[in-house]
N, C-alpha and C positions, 0 to 999 in steps of 0.2 A: 639522543631525539630523544622530546619529549612528549607525551604521550595527554591528548586533556581529555579532562574526563566529561562524561557524556551522567548531564542532572536526571534522572530518575524521573524526578517530580518536574520536569520538564515535559518529560518525557507523556508522561498520563496528560499532563494539561493540556499537550498537542491534542491526544486522542481522543481526550472529552472536548475538542470541540468537531467531531466527526458526529456529523447525523443524516443518519437514514434517509436518503431525501424523500422515498415512498411514503414512508410514516412521521416524519417532519418530530425523532427523536433523536440525541447524541446516541451511536453508536455505544457507548457505555454504561448507561443509565440502564439500555435491554442488554446487559452485562450480554455483549457480543463477545468482547475478545478470552481468547479461553489462552494467549501462552503470551506474555513479551520477557524477552532475552533481552541485554546488551552486552556484550562483552567488545573490549579492544576497539570502539568508536562502530561497531558492525548492533543495527537496530533489526530482530525477528518480533515481527508479530504475527500473532495466527488469531485467523477468529473465524466465523462461523456464522451464516447466511442466518433472520430471517424463516427463512421456508427452503428448502429446496428448489422451489421454481421463481423465486425472487428473479423478478426480471431480470436476465443477465446485462445490460446496461447500468442499473444502479445497484447489482455488486460490483463493476466497473469501477465508476461512481467510487465506491466506501474506500473501494482496494487501492484507484489511485492515492485520493484521498488523503488516505495514513499515508502513501509512502510521501505525496508529496508534501506532509505537513513533519514525518516526522525528520524528513530532509535538512526541516530548517531550524533544528536543535540545535545549540553550538554543541559542535563536537561527536555531531556524528559524520560519520564518515561514507557509511549506504543502508540501506535500510532491504528488509526480505520482508514483504508482507506475501498473507497466504489464506486463503479464503479454504471456509471445510464446510461437507454441507449445502454444497453448490452442484444440480447437475449442468454445469458449463465452469468447474472450479481449477479445471486444467488448462483451459483456454484463458480464464481471467488470469489465475498465478503468469501462468507465461511471460503474458502479454505486458503486466505488468512490473513486472521482474527481467527480463529485457535487458541483456549489458545496454547500456547508453554506447548508441556510437556505428552499434554495429544493425542501427535499420537501413533496409536496398534502399535508398533516393530511389527517387519518383523518374521513369524515364525520359530524356528530353524530345518532346517528340519535334523541334527542329536539325536533331542527330539523324542523319542517313545508315541505310546499313549499307 
């Protein structure tokens, strides 16, 4: 079984496209990326929020955009994104990194108990 190599330059290219929606600058230009690890198709990114009290909706968007863009890179099997230095970091990290398929489906209003 062959393992497809992940091109680190492609990963960096994707990360450089992520823009802080409040400030309007790429997060790479603001030096927010603290860690980037690539191993066996798994990409782990750790970044810090611009401020501890960055609006959670923006921190969540940055995290989700990062994860979505990493999963577009050829050879990437999974991605984990962790934000640090944010007062809502735990909740954001859980939301962005929750396993696919484990979401609780919405209740069917037509179903009677």
